[in-house]
C-alpha positions in Angstrom: -20.4 24.6 -14.2 -17.8 22.8 -12.0 -16.4 19.4 -13.0 -15.0 16.4 -11.2 -11.3 16.0 -12.1 -10.6 12.8 -10.2 -12.6 10.4 -8.1 -14.8 9.6 -6.4 -12.8 7.2 -4.2 -14.7 5.5 -1.5 -12.2 5.4 1.4 -13.2 4.8 5.1 -16.3 2.8 5.9 -16.8 2.6 9.6 -17.1 -1.0 10.9 -17.6 0.0 14.5 -21.0 1.6 13.8 -21.8 0.7 10.1 -23.3 4.2 9.5 -20.5 6.5 8.2 -18.1 6.6 5.3 -15.8 9.1 3.6 -15.6 9.8 -0.2 -12.6 11.6 -1.7 -12.8 13.8 -4.8 -10.8 16.4 -6.7 -12.7 19.2 -8.5 -11.7 21.8 -11.1 -12.6 24.8 -8.8 -13.6 25.7 -5.3 -17.1 24.9 -4.2 -19.4 22.6 -2.2 -19.2 18.9 -2.8 -22.1 16.6 -1.8 -22.6 12.8 -1.7 -26.2 11.8 -1.9 -27.2 8.2 -1.2 -30.2 6.4 -2.5 -31.4 5.6 1.0 -31.3 9.2 2.1 -27.9 9.2 3.7 -25.3 11.8 2.6 -23.1 14.7 3.5 -21.5 17.8 2.1 -18.3 19.8 2.6 -16.5 22.7 1.0 -13.3 22.0 -0.9 -9.9 22.9 0.3 -7.0 24.1 -2.0 -3.5 22.8 -2.4 -1.2 24.3 -5.0 -4.1 25.4 -7.3 -5.9 22.0 -6.9 -9.2 21.6 -5.1 -10.1 18.6 -3.0 -12.9 17.4 -0.7 -13.2 14.4 1.7 -16.9 14.2 2.1 -18.2 12.6 5.3 -21.2 10.5 4.6 -23.5 9.9 7.6 -26.9 8.3 8.2 -26.0 5.0 6.4 -28.0 2.0 7.4 -25.8 -0.9 8.8 -25.9 -4.1 6.8 -27.0 -2.5 3.5 -25.7 -1.6 0.1 -26.9 1.8 -1.2 -26.1 3.6 -4.5 -24.7 7.1 -4.3 -24.1 10.1 -6.6 -21.8 13.1 -6.3 -22.9 16.6 -6.7 -20.7 19.7 -7.1 -22.2 23.1 -6.6 -25.6 21.5 -6.9 -25.0 19.7 -10.2 -24.5 16.0 -10.5 -20.9 15.1 -11.6 -21.0 11.4 -10.8 -21.9 8.9 -12.2 -20.6 10.2 -15.5 -23.2 10.5 -18.4 -23.7 7.2 -20.3 -21.5 5.3 -17.9 -21.3 1.6 -18.8 -20.7 0.6 -15.2 -23.2 -0.3 -12.5 -24.0 2.4 -9.9 -21.3 3.2 -7.4 -22.4 1.9 -4.0 -21.5 2.1 -0.3 -21.8 -1.3 1.5 -21.9 -1.1 5.3 -21.5 -4.0 7.8 -23.7 -5.0 10.7 -21.5 -4.1 13.7 -20.4 -6.9 16.0 -22.3 -7.1 19.3 -22.5 -9.4 22.3 -24.3 -12.6 21.2 -24.0 -11.8 17.5 -21.1 -13.1 15.4 -18.8 -10.7 13.8 -19.5 -10.0 10.1 -17.2 -11.8 7.6 -14.7 -9.6 5.9 -12.8 -9.9 2.5 -9.5 -8.2 1.9 -8.1 -8.1 -1.6 -4.5 -6.9 -1.7 -1.4 -6.4 -3.8 1.2 -3.8 -4.7 3.2 -2.3 -7.6 0.8 -0.9 -10.2 2.2 1.1 -13.1 -0.6 2.7 -15.1 1.4 2.2 -18.3 4.9 0.8 -19.0 7.7 3.4 -18.8 9.0 5.0 -22.0 12.4 3.3 -21.7 11.0 -0.3 -21.4 10.0 -2.3 -24.3 6.8 -4.3 -24.4 3.6 -4.1 -22.3 3.2 -5.3 -18.7 0.3 -7.5 -19.7 -3.3 -7.3 -18.3 -3.8 -5.1 -15.3 -5.1 -7.2 -12.3 -7.1 -4.3 -10.9 -8.7 -3.7 -14.3 -9.5 -7.3 -14.5 -11.0 -7.3 -11.0 -13.2 -4.2 -12.0 -14.4 -6.0 -15.1 -15.3 -9.1 -13.2 -17.2 -7.2 -10.5 -19.0 -4.9 -13.1 -20.1 -7.8 -15.3 -20.9 -10.4 -12.7 -23.3 -8.9 -10.1 -23.3 -12.1 -8.0 -19.5 -12.1 -7.6 -18.5 -11.5 -4.0 -17.0 -8.1 -3.7 -14.0 -7.3 -1.5 -14.9 -5.3 1.6 -11.7 -3.4 1.2 -8.7 -3.1 -1.1 -5.3 -3.0 0.5 -2.9 -1.4 -1.9 0.5 -2.0 -0.3 2.7 0.5 -2.0 3.9 1.9 -5.4 0.5 3.3 -6.3 2.4 5.6 -8.7 5.9 5.6 -10.1 7.6 8.9 -9.7 10.8 7.7 -11.3 9.6 5.5 -14.2 7.3 7.6 -16.4 5.1 6.5 -19.3 5.7 8.0 -22.8 2.6 10.1 -22.4 3.7 11.6 -19.1 7.2 12.1 -20.3 5.9 14.1 -23.3 3.7 16.1 -20.9 6.8 16.9 -18.8 8.8 17.8 -21.9 6.2 20.4 -22.8 6.5 21.8 -19.3 10.3 22.0 -18.8 13.6 21.0 -20.3 14.2 17.3 -19.5 17.9 17.8 -19.9 17.9 19.6 -16.5 17.8 17.4 -13.4 15.9 15.4 -12.4 15.2 14.8 -16.1 12.4 12.5 -16.9 11.2 12.1 -13.3 8.7 14.2 -11.4 10.0 17.3 -9.8 7.2 19.1 -8.0 3.6 18.8 -6.7 2.0 19.5 -10.1 3.9 16.7 -11.6 3.0 14.3 -8.8 -0.7 15.1 -9.5 -0.2 14.0 -13.1 0.8 10.6 -11.9 -2.4 10.1 -9.9 -4.5 11.3 -12.9 -2.8 8.8 -15.1 -3.3 6.0 -12.6 -6.8 6.7 -11.3 -8.6 8.0 -14.4 -8.6 4.7 -16.1 -12.4 4.0 -16.4 -12.4 0.6 -14.8 -10.1 1.7 -12.0 -12.1 4.8 -11.4 -15.3 2.8 -11.0 -13.7 0.1 -8.8 -12.2 2.7 -6.4 -15.6 4.5 -6.3 -17.4 1.3 -5.0 -14.8 -0.7 -3.0 -13.2 1.0 0.1 -9.4 1.3 0.0 -6.6 1.4 2.5 -3.3 2.7 1.1 0.4 2.9 2.1 3.4 4.1 0.2 6.6 2.4 -0.9 9.7 3.7 -2.5 8.4 4.4 -6.1 5.7 6.6 -4.7 8.6 9.0 -4.2 11.8 7.5 -5.8 13.4 4.1 -6.2 15.5 3.0 -3.2 14.0 5.8 -1.0 15.8 5.8 2.4 18.0 2.8 1.6 20.8 4.1 3.7 22.3 7.2 5.4 24.8 7.7 2.5 22.0 7.4 0.0 20.1 10.2 1.8 23.2 12.4 2.0 23.8 12.1 -1.7 20.2 13.0 -2.5 20.3 15.9 -0.2 23.3 17.3 -2.0 21.4 17.5 -5.3 19.6 20.8 -6.2 16.3 19.1 -6.9 15.8 16.6 -4.1 14.3 19.0 -1.5 11.4 20.0 -3.7 10.9 16.4 -4.8 10.6 15.0 -1.3 8.4 17.9 0.0 6.1 17.5 -3.0 6.1 13.7 -2.6 4.9 14.0 1.1 2.4 16.6 0.2 0.8 14.6 -2.6 0.8 11.4 -0.5 -1.0 13.3 2.3 -3.7 14.5 -0.1 -4.2 11.6 -2.4 -3.5 8.6 -0.1 -3.1 9.3 3.6 -6.2 11.5 4.3 -8.6 8.7 3.2 -7.0 6.2 5.5 -8.3 8.2 8.5 -11.7 7.9 10.2 -14.0 10.9 10.6 -13.0 11.1 14.2 -9.3 11.1 13.4 -9.8 13.7 10.7 -11.7 15.9 13.2 -8.7 15.7 15.6 -6.0 16.3 13.0 -4.6 19.8 13.4 -3.2 19.9 9.9 -6.5 18.9 8.2 -8.2 21.5 10.3 -5.7 24.2 9.4 -5.8 23.4 5.7 -9.6 23.6 5.6 -9.6 26.8 7.6 -7.7 28.8 5.0 -8.5 29.7 1.4 -5.2 28.1 0.3 -3.6 25.4 2.5 -0.4 25.1 0.4 2.0 26.7 2.9 0.6 24.8 5.9 1.0 21.5 4.1 4.5 22.4 2.8 5.6 23.2 6.3 4.3 19.9 7.5 6.0 18.0 4.6 9.3 19.7 5.3 9.1 18.8 9.0 8.3 15.2 8.0 11.5 15.1 5.9 13.7 16.8 8.5 12.4 14.7 11.4 10.7 11.5 10.2 9.9 10.5 13.8 7.6 13.5 14.1 5.0 12.1 11.8 3.3 8.7 11.9 2.0 7.4 8.6 1.1 4.0 10.0 -2.5 3.4 11.1 -4.8 0.9 12.6 -8.2 -0.2 11.3 -10.5 -2.7 13.1 -13.0 -4.6 10.9 -15.3 -6.4 13.4 -13.0 -8.9 15.0 -10.2 -8.5 12.5 -7.4 -5.9 13.2 -5.3 -4.4 10.5 -2.1 -2.6 11.3 -0.8 -0.8 8.2 2.9 -0.2 8.9 5.1 2.5 7.2 8.4 0.7 6.3 9.9 3.7 4.4 9.7 7.0 6.1 10.0 5.6 9.7 13.5 4.2 9.2 16.6 4.8 11.3 19.6 4.7 9.0 22.6 5.1 11.2 24.7 2.0 10.4 25.3 1.2 14.1 21.6 1.4 15.0 19.7 0.6 11.7 16.0 0.0 12.3 13.0 -0.4 10.0 11.0 1.6 12.5 12.0 4.4 14.8 11.5 3.6 18.5 8.2 5.5 18.8 6.9 3.7 15.6 8.0 0.3 16.9 6.3 1.0 20.2 3.1 2.0 18.4 3.0 -1.2 16.4 3.6 -3.3 19.5 1.0 -1.6 21.6 -1.7 -1.8 18.8 -0.9 -5.4 18.1 -1.3 -6.4 21.7 -4.1 -3.9 22.7 -7.3 -5.9 23.5 -5.4 -9.2 23.0 -8.2 -11.8 22.8 -10.8 -9.3 21.4 -9.9 -10.0 17.8 -9.9 -13.3 15.8 -7.3 -12.2 13.1 -4.3 -9.9 13.2 -3.1 -8.5 9.8 0.1 -6.6 9.6 0.2 -4.7 6.3 3.8 -3.9 5.4 4.9 -3.2 1.8 8.1 -5.1 2.4 7.9 -8.8 3.2 9.0 -10.1 6.6 9.9 -13.6 5.3 11.8 -13.6 2.0 13.3 -16.4 0.0 16.0 -17.7 2.4 18.9 -16.9 0.1 17.7 -13.3 -0.3 17.2 -13.0 3.5 20.8 -14.2 4.2 22.2 -12.0 1.5 20.5 -8.9 3.0 21.7 -9.8 6.5 25.2 -10.4 5.1 25.2 -7.1 3.3 24.0 -5.3 6.4 26.9 -6.8 8.3 29.4 -5.6 5.6 27.9 -2.1 5.6 28.3 -1.7 9.3 32.0 -2.7 9.0 32.0 -6.3 10.1 34.6 -7.1 7.4 36.4 -3.8 7.3 36.1 -0.5 5.2 36.7 -2.1 1.8 33.9 -4.6 2.3 31.7 -1.8 3.7 32.0 0.1 0.4 31.3 -3.1 -1.5 28.2 -3.7 0.7 26.8 -0.3 0.1 27.2 -0.6 -3.6 25.4 -4.0 -3.5 22.7 -2.7 -1.3 21.7 0.0 -3.8 22.2 -2.1 -6.9 20.2 -5.1 -5.6 17.6 -3.4 -3.4 18.8 -5.2 -0.3 16.7 -3.3 2.1 13.9 -5.5 3.4 13.3 -6.5 7.1 16.3 -8.8 6.8 18.6 -5.8 6.1 17.5 -4.4 9.5 18.4 -7.4 11.7 17.3 -6.0 15.0 13.9 -5.0 13.5 13.5 -8.4 11.9 14.0 -10.0 15.4 11.7 -7.5 17.1 8.9 -8.1 14.6 9.4 -11.9 14.9 9.2 -11.6 18.7 6.0 -9.5 18.5 4.3 -11.9 16.1 5.2 -14.8 18.3 3.9 -13.1 21.4 0.6 -12.0 19.7 0.1 -15.5 18.3 0.6 -17.4 21.6 -1.6 -18.1 24.5 -5.2 -18.9 25.3 -6.4 -15.5 24.0 -4.5 -15.6 20.8 -6.2 -15.0 17.5 -6.8 -17.7 14.9 -4.3 -16.2 12.5 -1.5 -13.7 12.4 -0.7 -12.7 8.7 1.9 -10.3 7.4 0.5 -8.9 4.0 3.2 -7.6 1.7 4.2 -6.9 -1.9 7.2 -5.3 -3.5 9.1 -8.4 -4.7 7.2 -9.0 -7.9 6.1 -12.5 -7.2 3.5 -14.1 -4.9 3.9 -16.8 -2.3 2.8 -18.1 1.1 5.5 -18.8 3.7 5.1 -20.3 7.2 7.6 -19.9 10.0 8.7 -22.9 12.1 7.6 -21.4 15.5 5.3 -23.0 18.1 2.3 -20.7 18.4 -1.4 -21.0 19.2 -2.3 -19.0 16.1 -1.4 -20.0 12.5 1.2 -17.5 11.3 1.7 -16.7 7.6 3.7 -14.4 5.3 1.3 -13.6 2.4 3.1 -11.8 -0.4 1.4 -10.6 -3.6 2.9 -8.4 -6.3 2.8 -7.0 -8.9 -0.7 -5.7 -9.7 0.5 -4.4 -13.0 4.3 -4.5 -13.7 7.0 -6.7 -15.1 10.5 -7.8 -14.4 13.2 -9.5 -16.4 13.1 -13.3 -16.6 16.5 -13.5 -14.9 15.0 -11.8 -11.8 12.2 -14.5 -11.7 14.9 -17.2 -12.0 16.8 -15.5 -9.1 13.7 -15.6 -6.9 13.1 -19.3 -7.7 16.7 -20.1 -6.9 16.3 -18.1 -3.7 13.7 -20.7 -2.5 15.7 -23.7 -3.5 17.9 -26.0 -1.4 21.0 -24.8 -3.3 20.0 -21.2 -2.6 19.7 -22.0 1.1 23.2 -23.4 1.1 24.6 -20.4 -0.6 22.8 -18.2 1.9 24.5 -20.0 4.8 27.9 -19.4 3.2 27.1 -15.7 3.0 26.0 -15.7 6.6 29.3 -17.3 7.7 31.3 -14.7 5.8 29.3 -11.9 7.3 29.3 -13.4 10.8 25.6 -12.9 11.0 24.7 -16.1 12.9 21.5 -17.9 12.2 18.1 -16.1 11.9 16.0 -16.3 15.0 13.6 -18.6 13.1 13.3 -20.7 10.0 10.5 -20.8 7.5 9.4 -22.6 4.4 7.4 -21.7 1.3 4.1 -23.6 1.3 2.5 -22.1 -1.8 4.0 -20.5 -4.9 6.0 -18.9 -6.2 3.8 -17.3 -8.9 4.8 -14.7 -11.4 2.6 -12.3 -13.3 0.0 -9.6 -12.5 -2.0 -10.8 -9.6 -4.1 -10.1 -6.5 -4.7 -12.1 -3.3 -8.0 -12.2 -1.5 -8.2 -13.2 2.2 -11.7 -14.1 3.3 -12.2 -14.2 7.1 -15.3 -15.5 8.9 -15.3 -16.2 12.6 -12.0 -17.9 13.2 -11.7 -19.4 9.8 -9.5 -17.9 7.0 -9.4 -18.8 3.3 -6.9 -17.5 0.8 -7.3 -17.1 -3.0 -4.8 -15.9 -5.6 -6.1 -14.6 -9.0 -3.9 -13.8 -11.9 -4.7 -11.5 -14.8 -4.6 -13.3 -18.1 -5.0 -12.1 -21.7 -8.6 -12.2 -22.8 -9.9 -15.1 -24.6 -10.7 -14.5 -28.3 -13.6 -12.1 -28.5 -13.5 -11.5 -24.8 -13.1 -8.2 -22.8 -10.2 -6.1 -23.7 -9.1 -5.6 -20.1 -8.3 -9.3 -19.6 -9.7 -11.7 -17.1 -8.9 -13.1 -13.7 -8.0 -16.8 -13.4 -7.9 -18.4 -9.9 -4.6 -20.3 -9.4 -4.8 -21.0 -5.7 -7.5 -21.6 -3.1 -6.6 -22.9 0.3 -7.7 -22.7 3.9 -5.4 -21.0 6.4 -7.5 -21.6 9.5 
């Protein structure tokens, strides 16, 4: 009898009609996967094969809008989910009542964060502390009246391809000689799959992802630290004998495990690669060719996507693969990608109440860090001569100076777009940039005159840790002394002043944490929950403690 290897993950729930969803699974062999709902809705599909692994993205149709229904997963006619003797409540699919003339749009709750290591890497001492997603799962499983998120936004670093746990490193050592490059890092597709098993087979996480829809985007650790930092970084990686297989396998695994579930059933039906992979007994070569093309010509693939949740629009923006790295024309997004973001932000202006821009890297950083990144970018493009350019490149890599501020033209373009989208009689109530990456949480507000309230909402990590000195550096970056030092760097780099100023209005907070943005009509409320060690005799997974609640609009 066939088995479920991973999943189910509830991915796309349609807010336009409220009657369809998709459920992603991995099985141990080819066969027919079926989702059967308590209310009679359901769907089935045959698995597709990639590199000896078998997957299905099951379209679920016939759901009733405005309801919550339990579901089970069958494979080759036998039930494989829920697992026998599961301690968790039934996995469910919750559908909204679609917006309609004369009827208010349904409220929507987004819970978001980034940077989740399933386990601390083997070369780092001490645990990361309680996992915020684990704690969220425990809260939802044990408190039935707790309001559930309508969607999880996981903003990068779902897996760590370059920082492996002891268990995964031991698994690799049994597979190949770790003295050969790339050593104790993943090297091929099979090893990437191991990372997802480690991350998503945790019982609490598995149940949570089966019952709360998720939208995902990658960041650097999903492939390798500092991915696409600069043109010289890429050239050095391409000169190694192992990089090509690593990057191809990384794109392949991202497409299977993360990207496919971001798409609607209509987008899947129109996707030629998805059609080709499902039409052949083994889609490995088709997917490899696609991944190789994505590496050779990043502009040929768009990983960014748009989702509308009633009168809330989400643009999830790829800030890694879409970069232009030529020092004289550095851009966070290639021209086609930037045009796509702009068009989708302004399309139907006045028809949405909230605009969310999901970007793994923050738009507004602590001011000292912003100025340091702009200064470093000026050095690298030769503003202070070849010697300083070499120093700048070394600093860029050592200090991860690669956020929006390190791409000055892109920072200005995003600022201009946000100001345009947030201004005028048809402007939404809020424009929020949702980000992670920087291992602390904060709320920042720009000093611009707009109709809408504009925020940078940053939340990370979900489960990770950094040295105390790094935390001190972030705190200093927000201070007045840090601002003054940043202006000195700006003068040395001849960068001029940023096109706007901003201030931190909440935070910073350090620790494992999640933000929740609750939107109803034109109101918005933000909550920050931190994972804390369990009280004596409490649940082993830890607990969530609310440290911030505030109205944004």
